[in-house]
C-alpha positions as a printed NumPy array, in Angstrom:
array([[  0.331,   0.11 ,   0.115],
       [  1.54 ,   3.664,  -0.885],
       [  1.602,   6.239,   1.459],
       [ -0.595,   9.372,   1.273],
       [  0.222,  12.634,   1.3  ],
       [ -3.064,  15.129,   0.84 ],
       [ -4.383,  14.255,  -3.489],
       [ -1.266,  12.161,  -3.702],
       [ -0.474,   8.708,  -3.654],
       [  3.504,   8.716,  -2.631],
       [  6.301,   5.053,  -3.765],
       [  9.161,   4.787,  -4.215],
       [ 12.515,   6.803,  -3.483],
       [ 13.854,   9.188,  -6.193],
       [ 16.501,  10.221,  -5.027],
       [ 17.518,  12.566,  -1.783],
       [ 19.505,  15.324,  -0.715],
       [ 20.409,  16.862,   3.401],
       [ 17.294,  17.876,   4.305],
       [ 14.495,  15.622,   2.184],
       [ 13.381,  13.126,   0.379],
       [ 12.643,  13.156,  -3.775],
       [ 10.011,  10.281,  -3.459],
       [  7.808,   9.78 ,  -6.679],
       [  4.241,  10.475,  -6.348],
       [  1.228,   9.555,  -8.117],
       [ -2.171,  12.384,  -7.797],
       [ -4.876,  10.245,  -7.184],
       [ -7.375,  11.548,  -9.215],
       [ -5.727,  11.734, -12.321],
       [ -2.926,   9.366, -12.118],
       [ -0.308,  11.67 , -13.14 ],
       [  3.049,  11.451, -11.935],
       [  5.348,  13.609, -10.405],
       [  8.229,  14.385,  -8.29 ],
       [  7.767,  15.264,  -4.443],
       [ 10.566,  16.774,  -2.416],
       [  9.537,  15.698,   1.114],
       [ 11.496,  17.741,   4.296],
       [ 10.888,  17.326,   7.671],
       [  9.253,  19.833,  10.338],
       [ 12.822,  18.683,  12.056],
       [ 14.326,  20.858,   9.958],
       [ 16.452,  24.108,  11.399],
       [ 15.44 ,  27.942,   9.998],
       [ 18.222,  28.011,   7.929],
       [ 16.714,  25.077,   5.791],
       [ 13.32 ,  26.319,   6.   ],
       [ 14.454,  29.803,   4.899],
       [ 16.372,  27.904,   1.454],
       [ 12.854,  25.735,   0.503],
       [ 11.196,  28.991,   1.004],
       [ 13.675,  30.453,  -1.887],
       [ 13.763,  27.661,  -3.884],
       [  9.84 ,  27.778,  -3.816],
       [  9.883,  31.735,  -4.278],
       [ 12.411,  31.375,  -7.597],
       [ 10.617,  28.446,  -9.093],
       [  7.003,  29.707,  -8.924],
       [  8.313,  32.682, -11.076],
       [ 10.277,  30.318, -13.635],
       [  8.146,  29.284, -16.777],
       [ 10.634,  27.353, -19.49 ],
       [ 10.406,  24.756, -21.518],
       [ 13.948,  23.682, -20.001],
       [ 13.5  ,  24.236, -16.102],
       [ 11.583,  22.011, -13.835],
       [  8.21 ,  23.263, -13.331],
       [  6.737,  23.324,  -9.688],
       [  3.184,  22.491,  -9.228],
       [  2.593,  22.981,  -5.773],
       [  3.804,  22.977,  -2.494],
       [  2.41 ,  22.972,   1.062],
       [  2.48 ,  21.367,   4.354],
       [  0.176,  18.316,   4.818],
       [ -0.071,  15.095,   6.926],
       [  2.092,  12.4  ,   5.071],
       [  0.845,   8.799,   5.724],
       [  3.99 ,   6.541,   5.179],
       [  2.983,   2.947,   3.973],
       [  4.185,   1.824,   7.408],
       [  1.374,   3.925,   8.94 ],
       [  3.499,   6.395,  10.587],
       [  1.837,   9.687,  10.853],
       [  3.774,  12.827,  10.2  ],
       [  3.769,  16.474,   9.211],
       [  5.901,  17.503,   6.319],
       [  6.044,  20.625,   4.151],
       [  6.665,  19.775,   0.049],
       [  7.371,  20.902,  -3.058],
       [  5.541,  19.159,  -6.463],
       [  7.281,  19.315,  -9.204],
       [  6.94 ,  17.848, -13.279],
       [  8.317,  14.248, -12.875],
       [ 11.672,  14.254, -15.365],
       [ 11.379,  10.334, -15.938],
       [ 14.675,  10.332, -18.174],
       [ 16.801,  10.763, -15.22 ],
       [ 20.088,  12.992, -14.747],
       [ 22.724,  13.905, -17.129],
       [ 25.255,  12.924, -14.957],
       [ 23.89 ,   8.831, -15.061],
       [ 23.375,   9.167, -18.755],
       [ 27.161,  10.084, -19.322],
       [ 28.648,   7.871, -16.676],
       [ 27.01 ,   5.204, -18.507],
       [ 26.822,   6.024, -21.923],
       [ 30.528,   8.178, -22.015],
       [ 30.948,  11.708, -23.618],
       [ 28.555,  13.52 , -25.83 ],
       [ 29.276,  13.472, -29.24 ],
       [ 29.066,  16.983, -30.994],
       [ 25.93 ,  17.094, -32.29 ],
       [ 24.233,  15.779, -29.291],
       [ 26.42 ,  18.156, -26.405],
       [ 25.504,  20.765, -28.914],
       [ 21.495,  19.911, -28.541],
       [ 21.484,  19.895, -24.744],
       [ 23.845,  23.01 , -24.211],
       [ 21.649,  25.001, -26.127],
       [ 18.251,  23.02 , -23.942],
       [ 20.642,  24.509, -21.358],
       [ 21.746,  28.115, -21.776],
       [ 17.935,  28.929, -23.088],
       [ 16.811,  27.882, -19.169],
       [ 19.468,  29.332, -17.699],
       [ 19.602,  32.178, -19.352],
       [ 15.274,  32.151, -18.827],
       [ 17.055,  32.049, -15.201],
       [ 18.893,  35.259, -15.489],
       [ 16.237,  37.645, -17.143],
       [ 14.14 ,  36.837, -14.325],
       [ 16.605,  38.063, -11.761],
       [ 17.405,  34.05 , -10.678],
       [ 20.816,  32.954, -10.065],
       [ 21.141,  28.756,  -9.512],
       [ 23.97 ,  28.617,  -7.884],
       [ 24.522,  24.704,  -7.618],
       [ 24.589,  23.712, -11.396],
       [ 26.127,  20.29 , -11.959],
       [ 25.429,  17.542, -13.973],
       [ 23.113,  15.726, -11.258],
       [ 20.795,  18.869, -10.803],
       [ 19.981,  19.207, -15.269],
       [ 17.704,  15.91 , -15.386],
       [ 15.588,  14.776, -18.672],
       [ 12.433,  14.489, -19.388],
       [ 10.129,  11.247, -20.718],
       [ 11.527,  12.778, -24.322],
       [ 15.149,  13.982, -23.249],
       [ 15.031,  16.884, -23.527],
       [ 17.323,  18.987, -20.503],
       [ 15.389,  19.936, -17.891],
       [ 17.198,  23.132, -14.882],
       [ 16.034,  21.661, -11.374],
       [ 16.945,  22.073,  -7.765],
       [ 16.401,  25.467,  -7.176],
       [ 17.276,  25.322,  -2.814],
       [ 20.173,  27.988,  -3.25 ],
       [ 18.714,  30.006,  -5.714],
       [ 19.432,  33.718,  -4.983],
       [ 19.044,  36.93 ,  -6.466],
       [ 21.009,  37.88 ,  -9.536],
       [ 22.042,  41.469,  -8.553],
       [ 22.462,  39.72 ,  -4.598],
       [ 21.134,  40.068,  -1.253],
       [ 22.254,  43.141,  -0.764],
       [ 21.898,  44.898,  -4.08 ],
       [ 25.779,  44.555,  -5.087],
       [ 25.282,  42.091,  -7.766],
       [ 27.735,  39.835,  -6.219],
       [ 26.391,  37.006,  -3.842],
       [ 28.655,  36.155,  -0.512],
       [ 27.941,  32.922,   0.286],
       [ 30.134,  29.62 ,  -0.499],
       [ 27.846,  27.361,  -0.868],
       [ 27.201,  24.688,  -3.376],
       [ 29.001,  21.594,  -4.311],
       [ 32.502,  22.024,  -3.506],
       [ 34.055,  19.957,  -6.801],
       [ 31.394,  22.135,  -8.95 ],
       [ 32.125,  25.449,  -7.925],
       [ 33.935,  27.792, -10.262],
       [ 37.829,  28.674,  -9.31 ],
       [ 37.014,  32.26 ,  -8.174],
       [ 34.759,  30.849,  -5.107],
       [ 36.857,  29.047,  -3.78 ],
       [ 39.923,  32.53 ,  -3.751],
       [ 37.446,  33.982,  -1.117]])
């Protein structure tokens, strides 16, 4: 028996981050499959702020090459074990093709045409982010997903920030993201 979170059945885990799990969900009424990022209520204020940042960023980012946010909120999660707890959640478009990282790891480097195809989609999505005033700040192959038609989708806006910086100076001062993917100049600070 699957778990239940609001109007969604909760199935298997798709991925896991530092403060959340991403589960395969299915809308009970329509059968539509989605990805649901579930956060425990036992998270600290810093993580809650990141969640609000992600929800805020994704609410303005509507683009073919960015994972769509469908819903977010707080509700009772009844796990398949029967355990009940209140959680915060974000419902996202399901990118069933997986991560670019896995694709490269299993298939090897892209040929030039395929690399150009994905680079164009990536730049299109990234330009939209910047045009909307959003800096992603954790771009890496694990956050570049593929939909069912193998089109690229930028995901995981948990570290997003205003492009002009939080203080309006045009700089972002917090060193965060995935260390091995950070730009060299970030490591100099």
